[in-house]
C-alpha positions as CSV (number, residue, x, y, z in Angstrom):
1,X,0.0,0.0,0.0
2,X,1.2,3.6,-0.7
3,X,1.6,6.2,2.0
4,X,-1.8,8.0,2.3
5,X,-1.6,11.9,1.5
6,X,-3.5,14.4,3.6
7,X,-3.9,18.1,2.8
8,X,-4.5,20.1,5.8
9,X,-5.8,23.9,5.8
10,X,-4.7,26.2,8.4
11,X,-1.8,23.7,9.0
12,X,0.8,25.8,10.8
13,X,-0.9,26.9,14.1
14,X,-3.1,25.4,16.8
15,X,-5.3,22.4,15.8
16,X,-4.0,22.4,12.3
17,X,-0.5,22.1,13.3
18,X,-1.3,19.4,16.0
19,X,-3.1,17.5,13.2
20,X,0.0,18.0,11.0
21,X,2.4,16.5,13.6
22,X,0.0,13.6,14.7
23,X,-0.8,12.4,11.1
24,X,3.1,12.9,10.0
25,X,4.0,10.8,13.1
26,X,1.4,8.0,11.9
27,X,3.1,7.8,8.6
28,X,1.0,10.1,6.3
29,X,2.4,12.4,3.7
30,X,1.3,15.9,4.6
31,X,0.3,18.8,2.1
32,X,0.1,21.8,4.2
33,X,-1.7,25.1,3.5
34,X,-1.7,28.3,5.4
35,X,-1.2,32.1,4.7
36,X,2.3,32.3,5.8
37,X,5.2,29.8,5.8
38,X,5.6,28.3,9.2
39,X,8.4,29.6,11.5
40,X,9.1,26.0,12.7
41,X,10.3,23.4,10.2
42,X,7.3,21.8,8.4
43,X,6.9,18.0,8.3
44,X,5.7,17.8,4.6
45,X,5.1,20.0,1.6
46,X,3.8,23.5,2.4
47,X,2.0,25.9,0.2
48,X,1.6,29.4,1.1
49,X,-2.0,30.6,0.4
50,X,-4.6,32.9,1.7
51,X,-7.6,30.9,1.5
52,X,-9.9,33.9,1.7
53,X,-8.8,34.5,-2.1
54,X,-11.4,32.1,-4.1
55,X,-9.4,32.2,-7.3
56,X,-6.0,31.5,-5.8
57,X,-7.5,28.8,-3.7
58,X,-8.9,27.2,-6.9
59,X,-5.7,27.6,-8.7
60,X,-3.2,26.1,-5.9
61,X,-5.8,23.2,-5.2
62,X,-5.7,22.5,-8.9
63,X,-2.0,22.4,-9.2
64,X,-1.8,20.2,-5.9
65,X,-4.5,17.9,-7.4
66,X,-2.2,17.5,-10.4
67,X,0.9,16.6,-8.4
68,X,-0.4,14.6,-5.6
69,X,-3.2,11.9,-5.0
70,X,-5.1,13.3,-1.9
71,X,-6.7,10.8,0.1
72,X,-7.6,12.9,3.0
73,X,-8.6,16.5,3.7
74,X,-8.5,18.3,7.2
75,X,-10.4,21.5,6.6
76,X,-9.1,23.5,9.5
77,X,-9.0,27.0,8.3
78,X,-11.5,29.2,9.9
79,X,-11.9,32.5,11.7
80,X,-14.2,33.7,14.6
81,X,-15.0,37.4,15.1
82,X,-15.5,38.1,18.5
83,X,-18.0,41.0,19.0
84,X,-21.0,41.6,21.0
85,X,-24.1,40.5,19.2
86,X,-25.4,43.9,18.6
87,X,-22.2,44.8,16.9
88,X,-21.9,42.1,14.4
89,X,-22.6,43.3,10.9
90,X,-24.0,41.2,8.0
91,X,-20.6,41.6,6.2
92,X,-19.0,40.0,9.3
93,X,-21.1,37.1,9.0
94,X,-20.3,36.7,5.3
95,X,-16.7,36.9,5.9
96,X,-16.9,34.3,8.6
97,X,-18.9,31.9,6.4
98,X,-16.9,32.5,3.4
99,X,-13.6,31.5,4.9
100,X,-15.0,28.9,7.1
101,X,-17.0,26.9,4.5
102,X,-16.0,27.9,0.8
103,X,-12.4,26.5,0.8
104,X,-13.9,23.1,2.2
105,X,-16.4,23.1,-0.6
106,X,-13.7,23.9,-3.3
107,X,-11.4,21.2,-1.7
108,X,-14.2,18.7,-1.9
109,X,-14.9,19.6,-5.5
110,X,-11.5,19.4,-6.7
111,X,-10.2,16.4,-4.8
112,X,-13.3,14.2,-4.4
113,X,-13.0,12.7,-8.0
114,X,-9.7,11.3,-7.4
115,X,-10.9,9.9,-4.1
116,X,-13.7,8.2,-5.9
117,X,-11.6,6.7,-8.6
118,X,-9.3,5.3,-6.0
119,X,-12.2,4.2,-4.0
120,X,-10.7,5.7,-0.8
121,X,-11.1,9.1,0.9
122,X,-11.9,11.0,4.0
123,X,-12.8,14.7,4.6
124,X,-13.1,16.4,7.9
125,X,-14.0,19.9,8.8
126,X,-12.7,21.2,12.0
């Protein structure tokens, strides 16, 4: 069996980096995505990408799809705007929903065909 490859968004901090380290230690090949290159060494291949940019996200995901067989996706990227309820603007909601959900949809649409063809795939939204 070939080594499984997992793409992790938000891979350089917090839960995303913990997932990166854990999966790497379990023998997975890691493809990490985050806005900025990690300060520490990264245990896998890393792509700097601001996932709030829909077009750039599509371009990088398609480039990754041509180079790797993605077996799993950990959709970890996300933001929370902490404001009192009365101060939240509809534009804040749009920003949060866009970044927290759209990249997961894009990843599913781009990588799912390969998973179906290989009869193996996993997707997680954190």
